[in-house]
C-alpha positions as CSV (number, residue, x, y, z in Angstrom):
1,M,-15.1,11.7,9.5
2,I,-14.4,10.9,13.2
3,L,-14.9,7.2,12.4
4,I,-12.5,7.4,9.5
5,L,-9.8,9.1,11.6
6,I,-10.2,6.5,14.4
7,L,-9.8,3.7,11.8
8,V,-6.6,5.3,10.4
9,V,-5.0,5.6,13.8
10,L,-5.9,2.1,14.9
11,F,-5.2,0.1,11.8
12,G,-2.5,2.1,10.0
13,F,-3.8,3.4,6.7
14,G,-2.6,6.6,5.0
15,V,-5.0,7.6,2.3
16,S,-4.5,10.4,-0.2
17,N,-6.1,13.6,-1.5
18,E,-4.8,14.8,-4.8
19,E,-4.8,18.4,-3.8
20,S,-2.9,17.9,-0.6
21,T,0.8,18.8,-0.5
22,K,1.5,18.9,3.2
23,K,4.1,16.4,4.3
24,D,3.3,16.7,8.0
25,S,-0.2,15.4,7.8
26,I,-2.0,12.4,6.4
27,P,-4.8,13.5,4.0
28,I,-8.1,11.8,4.5
29,Q,-11.0,11.8,2.0
30,E,-14.6,12.6,2.8
31,K,-16.5,9.4,2.9
32,K,-18.9,9.1,-0.1
33,E,-22.4,7.9,0.1
34,E,-22.5,4.1,-0.2
35,L,-24.9,2.0,-2.3
36,P,-26.8,-0.8,-0.6
37,V,-25.1,-4.2,-1.1
38,E,-27.9,-5.5,-3.3
39,E,-27.5,-2.5,-5.7
40,K,-23.8,-3.0,-6.5
41,D,-21.8,-5.9,-7.9
42,Y,-18.7,-5.8,-5.6
43,S,-16.9,-8.4,-7.7
44,S,-16.3,-5.6,-10.2
45,D,-14.1,-3.9,-7.6
46,V,-11.6,-6.8,-7.6
47,V,-8.6,-6.0,-9.6
48,G,-6.3,-8.9,-8.8
49,T,-4.5,-11.1,-6.3
50,L,-1.3,-10.2,-4.5
51,Y,0.9,-13.0,-3.3
52,I,4.4,-13.9,-2.1
53,P,5.6,-17.4,-3.0
54,D,6.4,-19.9,-0.2
55,T,4.5,-17.8,2.3
56,P,0.8,-17.8,3.5
57,F,0.4,-14.3,2.0
58,K,-2.3,-14.1,-0.6
59,A,-4.6,-11.0,-0.7
60,T,-7.5,-10.1,-3.0
61,I,-7.0,-6.5,-4.1
62,T,-9.9,-4.2,-4.7
63,Q,-10.2,-0.7,-6.1
64,T,-13.1,1.7,-6.0
65,V,-13.8,5.4,-6.5
66,D,-12.1,6.5,-3.3
67,N,-9.4,5.5,-0.8
68,V,-12.0,5.2,2.1
69,Y,-14.6,2.5,1.4
70,Y,-12.3,-0.5,1.8
71,L,-10.9,0.8,5.1
72,N,-13.9,-0.9,6.8
73,H,-15.6,-3.1,4.2
74,D,-14.5,-6.5,2.9
75,V,-14.5,-7.8,-0.6
76,D,-18.2,-8.5,-0.8
77,G,-19.2,-5.1,0.5
78,S,-19.9,-6.2,4.1
79,S,-18.9,-3.9,6.9
80,N,-15.7,-5.3,8.5
81,T,-13.1,-3.5,10.6
82,K,-10.4,-5.5,8.9
83,G,-11.3,-3.8,5.6
84,N,-9.7,-5.2,2.5
85,P,-6.4,-4.4,0.8
86,F,-7.0,-1.9,-2.1
87,L,-5.3,-0.2,-4.9
88,D,-5.2,3.6,-4.8
89,Y,-8.2,4.9,-6.8
90,R,-5.9,7.2,-8.9
91,D,-3.7,4.3,-10.1
92,N,-4.3,2.5,-13.4
93,L,-3.3,-1.1,-13.6
94,M,-2.1,-0.9,-17.2
95,Q,-0.8,2.7,-17.4
96,S,0.4,4.0,-14.1
97,K,4.2,4.0,-13.4
98,V,3.5,3.4,-9.8
99,L,0.9,1.2,-8.1
100,R,0.1,1.9,-4.5
101,I,-1.7,-0.7,-2.4
102,Y,-2.8,-0.2,1.2
103,G,-3.7,-2.9,3.7
104,H,-4.5,-3.0,7.4
105,N,-2.1,-4.3,10.1
106,S,-3.1,-4.9,13.7
107,R,-1.8,-6.4,16.9
108,T,-5.3,-7.7,17.8
109,I,-6.8,-8.8,14.5
110,N,-5.2,-11.1,12.0
111,T,-4.8,-9.2,8.7
112,E,-3.3,-10.2,5.4
113,F,-0.6,-7.4,5.5
114,R,0.8,-8.4,8.9
115,I,3.2,-10.8,7.2
116,L,4.9,-7.9,5.5
117,E,6.6,-7.0,8.8
118,G,8.9,-9.9,8.0
119,Y,10.7,-7.4,5.7
120,Y,12.1,-5.6,8.7
121,K,14.8,-8.3,8.6
122,E,17.2,-8.7,5.7
123,K,17.1,-12.5,6.0
124,Y,13.4,-12.5,5.3
125,Y,14.0,-10.3,2.2
126,Q,16.6,-12.7,1.0
127,E,14.2,-15.6,1.4
128,H,11.3,-13.7,-0.2
129,P,12.6,-11.1,-2.7
130,Y,9.7,-11.4,-5.1
131,I,6.1,-10.3,-4.9
132,Y,3.5,-11.2,-7.6
133,F,0.4,-9.3,-8.7
134,E,-2.0,-11.5,-10.7
135,T,-4.8,-9.7,-12.7
136,A,-7.3,-10.7,-15.3
137,K,-4.8,-9.7,-18.0
138,D,-1.5,-11.0,-16.7
139,T,0.8,-11.7,-13.7
140,K,3.4,-9.1,-12.9
141,K,6.5,-10.1,-11.0
142,Y,8.1,-7.5,-8.7
143,Q,11.5,-7.5,-6.9
144,V,11.8,-5.8,-3.6
145,F,14.4,-3.0,-3.7
146,S,13.6,-1.1,-0.4
147,S,11.7,-1.5,2.8
148,Y,11.5,1.0,5.7
149,T,9.2,2.6,8.2
150,E,8.0,6.1,7.4
151,V,6.9,8.6,10.1
152,K,6.6,12.0,8.5
153,D,7.2,12.1,4.7
154,W,4.0,11.2,2.9
155,S,5.2,12.5,-0.5
156,Y,4.6,9.2,-2.2
157,Y,0.8,9.8,-1.8
158,N,0.8,12.8,-4.1
159,A,4.0,12.8,-6.1
160,D,3.7,13.5,-9.8
161,F,5.3,10.2,-11.0
162,T,4.7,11.3,-14.6
163,N,7.4,14.0,-14.1
164,I,10.7,12.2,-14.7
165,D,12.7,14.5,-12.5
166,I,10.3,14.0,-9.5
167,Y,10.2,10.3,-10.2
168,K,14.0,10.1,-10.0
169,Q,14.1,12.0,-6.8
170,E,11.5,9.8,-5.2
171,L,13.2,6.6,-6.3
172,T,16.6,7.9,-4.9
173,K,14.9,8.6,-1.6
174,Y,13.2,5.2,-1.4
175,K,16.5,3.5,-1.9
176,R,18.3,5.7,0.6
177,K,15.8,5.0,3.3
178,S,15.9,1.2,3.0
179,L,16.6,-0.7,6.2
180,Y,19.2,-2.7,4.4
181,D,20.9,-2.7,1.0
182,T,19.0,-5.1,-1.3
183,G,21.5,-4.6,-4.1
184,V,18.7,-4.0,-6.5
185,E,19.0,-1.0,-8.7
186,V,16.0,1.0,-9.8
187,T,15.7,3.7,-12.5
188,D,13.0,6.0,-13.8
189,E,12.4,3.5,-16.6
190,D,11.1,1.0,-14.0
191,R,7.5,0.5,-12.9
192,I,7.2,0.0,-9.2
193,L,4.8,-1.3,-6.6
194,I,4.4,0.3,-3.2
195,L,2.8,-1.7,-0.4
196,Q,1.8,0.3,2.8
197,T,0.6,-1.0,6.1
198,C,0.8,0.2,9.7
199,S,4.2,-0.4,11.4
200,Y,4.6,-1.8,14.9
201,E,8.4,-1.6,15.0
202,K,9.2,-0.8,18.6
203,K,11.7,2.0,17.9
204,Y,8.9,4.0,16.3
205,A,6.4,3.5,19.0
206,K,6.4,7.2,20.0
207,Y,5.1,8.3,16.6
208,K,1.4,8.6,16.1
209,N,1.6,7.7,12.4
210,K,4.1,5.2,11.2
211,F,3.9,3.1,8.1
212,L,5.8,0.2,6.8
213,L,6.6,0.6,3.1
214,I,7.6,-2.2,0.8
215,M,9.0,-1.0,-2.5
216,A,9.4,-3.3,-5.4
217,K,10.1,-2.9,-9.2
218,E,8.6,-4.9,-12.0
219,V,11.0,-7.4,-13.5
């Protein structure tokens, strides 16, 4: 558990626990017993590829039975402090209204999600408004509607997005917090993608936990 907490602080992951409702803490799961590499086919954990056109960003996305394993393992199951970007274990690619994907960011290690810091600037958003998620079944196109740094409200971890009223409230909040007006409207009929990584924006340096959130809707 100490190792997991250290990784979260250093690399900027927030992971969820379905029973947790506290907004002032980041819930962390107990790490489950791992199978030896030779006893598991890690390719089965790959759920798709996330990419942004006309940028170097291309990330293989995994999903397993918890939100802990891929904090410090790569796509083939090898131990790696870079981890691997992963889809929240509670989210279903075909059915969930909201897909949450977490990825490391670091000032000392080159990680896939570092490039998302470009969305601090409106100009970068204007040049790269779309994010694609390719799976075995299809390729989904998402349009960014909000990007901001969060330091205390972790409700998106555990919100009941199946409740329309709650979903509307969450979407309104995401739009309101955006660093700039994207001009993109979003409603409770939309399916959305949430990308989270550690934020290194200087004005939030005093906060222990700060995460860059990129919100996009399926179009």
